[in-house]
N, C-alpha and C positions, 0 to 999 in steps of 0.2 A: 379529548386532548391527552396525550401520553403523560404518564406520571413522571415527575422529575426524579432522577436517580440520586443526584446530589447537587447542591448549590455552590458551596464554596470549597475551594482547595487552596485557599490563601491564608493563612494566618490565624494564629491564636496565641496570645501572650498571657501567661498566668491564668489561662482558662477563660479569658474574656475575649469574645469575638470583636473584631473591629470592622468598620464599614469597608466594603470592597471598593477599590477605585476603578479598576479596569475589568469589566465583565466580558469574558470570552466564551463563546458557545462551543461545546463539544458534542457532536452528534455521531455516535458510533453504535455498531451492533454489539451490544453487551449481553444479549441473550440470543438463542437460535443458532443456526448452523454457522453463521459467520462470526460468532463470539470469540472463536479461536484467534481471529485477527483483531476484533474490536476491543477486547479486554487488554491485550498487549499495548495497543495504541493508546488507550486511556491511561495505562500505567506510565507510558512514556511521557504523556502530558503532565501527569501529576508530579513525576520526578522533576521535570523541567520547571514547573511552576514553583515547587518547593525551593529549588536551587536559586531561581531568579528572586523570589521573595526574601530568601535568607540574606541575599546580598543587597537588600534595600529596595528591590522592585525595579520599575522602569521610571527613571526621573523622579524617584520618590514615591511612585504610585505602585500599589500591590496589584497582583493579578488575582482574579477570582474566576475559577472555572465553573461554568454552568453546564452540567453534564446530563445528557439525555440518551436514552436507549432507542435507536431508530430501527432495531431488530432486523436490519437488512431487508426491509419491506418498503416498496416505493411509497405507498400511502402514508405510512408511518414517518418516513423521511420527510415528506411534505408537511405533515402536521407538526413535527418537531421543529422544522425550520420556521414555520409561521410563529410558533410559540417563542422561540429564541429571538427572532427579529422583532416582532411586534409587541409581545408581552414582556419578555425579559430585557429587551432593548440591549442586546450584546453588541459589542463593537464589531465582531467578526465571528464566523463559524468555521470550525474544522470538521471535516467529514462530508458525507457519510463514508461508510467503510468500503462498500462495493460499488462498482461502476454503474450497475443497474439503478440503485438508489440515487447516485450522484446525478445521473441524467434526468431523473425525475425532480429532485429537490433543488439542484443547482440553478435552474431558471428562476425559482422563487427568490433566491438571494440576489441574482442579478437584477431582477425587476425591482427589488427593494434597495438597489444600490448598496449592497452589503457584501463585503469580501467573503468568498467561500473558498476554503483552502483544503485540497485533498492531500492526504498523506499515504494512501494506499491504493489509489485508483490509477490504473495504467492503461486503460483502454484509449484507443485513438478517438479523437472528437471531444474529449472531456473539456478541454480549454477552448473549444469552438462555442461553448455555451454563452460566453460573454466576457467582457473586459474585467469583471470582478472575480473571475475564476483563476485560481493559482493552485499549483501542486508541486510538492518536492518529491513525489513518487516518480521514478524514472520510467518512461514509457516502454512498452514491450518492443516497439519499433527500434528503440536504442539498444535494448538488451539482447533480444533473440538472434540477430545476425551474428553477434560475437559468440553467443552460446552454441549455436548450430555449427559455426566454423570450427570451434574448438573441439567439439565432440566428433566432428567429421575427421579432423586430423588425428585425434587420439585413437579412434576406432577404425580408421580407414574405411569409412562408410561408403557404400556403393548405392544403397537404396533404403528407403525408410517407409514405414506405415504411419498413418496419422489417425488420431482419435480426439474428438473434442465435444464439449457440450454446446449444442446449437441453439439453445434458448436462453442464453445468459449473455449480457453485453460484454462482460469481461472475457469469458472463454471463447466467444464468437470473434471478438476483436483479436484475441491472441492467435486464433486459428488463421484469420486473415493475414496477420503478420507472418506467421509460420509459412503459410502458402507462398507468400511473395518471396520470403528468404529462400525457401527451397528451390523456387524457380530461378532466382538470381544466382544461387550457388550451384545450379545445375545438378541437384540431387533428386533422382527419380523417386516418385511416390507409388508404392505398390498397391495401396488401397486407402481410402479415407472413410472412416466410420464415425458415427455420431450417436449421441445419447441425449436424454433430457434430464433436467434437474429432478432429483429424487430417485433416479434409477439406482439400483444396487446390484443388478445382475448384468454383467457385461460379457458373458460367455459367448453369446452369438457374434458380437462384434469381434471379440478376440479370436474366435475360431476362424473368421475370415482373415484376420491379420496373420494368424499362424500359417494359413494356407498360402499366403503371399510371400512368406519367407523373408521378411525384412531384416536388415542389419541392426536397426534400432526402431523404437516407437516414439514418435513425437506426440506429446500429450498436452493439449491446452485444457486444463482441468483445475478445479479447486482441490485443495489437499485431500479431503476425505474421499472424494471420488477417485482421485489419482491413486490413493493408497489401496483402495479396493480393486481398481483395475490392475495394479501391480500384483496383488495377491492372487487374483484369479488368472492372470497371465502365467505366473509361475506354476499354479495348479494345473494348467493346461500344457505344461512343458515348454513354454516360450522362454527362451534364455536371452533374448535381445535386450539390451540396455534401453532406458528411457531418456528422453530429452524433454525437460519440462519448462514451463513458463513461471511467472511470478506467483501463481497460485500454489506452487510446490513449497513455497518458503514458510512452512509452518511445522512446529513439532508434531502436529496431528498426523503428518505423513508417516512418521516412524512409529507413533503409538499404535497405528493400525497395521502398517505394512511390515513392521519389524525389519527384517533383512531383505525383503522382496525387492527393495529399490536400490540394491547395491549397483554401483556403477552409473547411476543416474547423473546427467549433467543439468545444471540449472544456473542461471544468472541472477545476481542480486546486487542492489545498490550498497549493501552493507556486509562487512565481514566481521564476525566476532573475534577473529584473530588479528585483525588490523592492529599493528603496534603503535599507531598514532596516539599521542597522549590524550587527546580528546575522547577517543574511543575507549581507551583503557579506563579512563575516569568514569565514563558512562556505564561500562559493564560492571565495574566494582560497585558503583552507587546503586544500580538497579538491583544487583544481587543482595546488597545489604538491606534495601528497602522492602523488596518483594520476596526474597528468599528463593528466587529461581533465576535461571539464565534468561537474558533478554533475547528477542528475535529481531529480525529486520523491521517489523512493524512497530515494535516499541522504539527502535532507534529512529525511525522516520518521524514518529509522533514527537519524540524528544527534540529532534532537530527542528521540526516545524515550529514549535513554540519559541525556540531561541531565534529563528529566522524572523518571526513576527516581532520578537522583543528588540532585535536589531533595528528593524524598521521603525518601531515605535519610539526609539530613542531620539529620532529626528522629527517626531511629531509633537507639536504642542497641543495637547488636548484642551478643547474649549468647553466641553460639557454639552455642546450642541451635537446630539448623536449623528445627525445626517452629515454635518460638516466633518466630524471626527472620522466617520466611516470613509468619506471621500479622501480625507488627508491620508489615511492608512493605505488606501488603494493606490494612491499616487506614490507613496514612499516605498512600498513593498518591492517593486521591480529592482530597486537599487540595493536591496539588502543582500549581504554576503556573510557567511560564517565559515569557520572550519570546525565542523561538528563530528559527531559519532560516525556519520556516513562519509566523512571526508570533506574537502573544500566544496562549498555549494554556492551557486549563483543561478539566477533565472535567465531564461531566454524567451523572447516573444513567440507565442504560438503561431505555427504556420496553418492558418485556418483555410478551409476549403469553401467557406460561405461568402468570402468577400467582405464580411462584416468584422468589426474590431473583436479580437479574441483575447484570451488571457495570457497566462505565463506558465511555461513548462520548466522542469528541472534541466539543468545543464550539468550532468555528472556522468562519470564513467562507471560501469558496473564491475563487480567482482565475479569470477566464475568458480562455481563449486563442483566437486564430484562427491558422490555419496560413498563413504567407506565406513564399515562397521556400524551402519545405522545412523550416521552422523554426516552433516555437511562438512566437507573438508576443502579448504582453499586449494584450487587446482594449481599444480606446479608442472609446467610443460617440460622441465628439465629431466 
């Protein structure tokens, strides 16, 4: 059984801990390769919990976060979910961080009739898992068509090359969406190259890409792999810009690639420069608490807890964990907020199974272009 990282993020008055009222599970990758996403998500949850509790909690009840490290491993995700549901008896679970782990652990929550809420999983099929599945992470199928169309217009693209990780649910799903978008937008593909998780040398694939002379390189990759691909592409003399998916949205991209990613286009459900009051307040509070800039994943975690809080305001908790879990599942679809990521509401999942599905995010993305090693909100003017 995985070791608990922390139990309570709720409360201390004059140094005396109080009993927590609403236990909420957080299962994120806090160590390993996906920690670049998971730690930011956890920070977002902690900030939101502190804010909610400082204002009196939810109907007078304080939030207690039960935080576990699922390490972005399928088996660990399943173990963590079982602990949170059956041992800790949390009301709901947020996480896991990556789609691979979500596909493994999500069915455990649905079988136990416990809400599982993804804040960073964008692969198609996530909400097909079952009716207790929710996410506020905007699907790649909503983001990538706009990203590609914007990059095509900006660069006047005539043809592109594609590279993606073919052994990961997230990057494979991203590729499937990219492929469909490129076909729909009638943008020819010069070559499609693949790699597997753990690869660090991409020169063979990039040499083929260089030989095909594309106007841009479409990359469905996680940030660390994408950064190395960018560096090695520039080392081979490839000057074509990149078009990325949700995996690009991490500071890790620039820590490794430096300026190799200049001109990259990527879509995101969040903009750090969004002047909306809710976002400005979030950015300022995050910087004060953690001493660093927030990213998309922190913003989505932060908003997710506020979405759950909005739903819980309409739920009269009985103390019967099964009944309370069911009541939350029924209240969540109606929850709306105006958060750090903008106005949010749910829409029913369009499942392919014919069985009842969960609920997806209904939000519009922002489009970024990379300038000076930073994400800059794209202005077409």
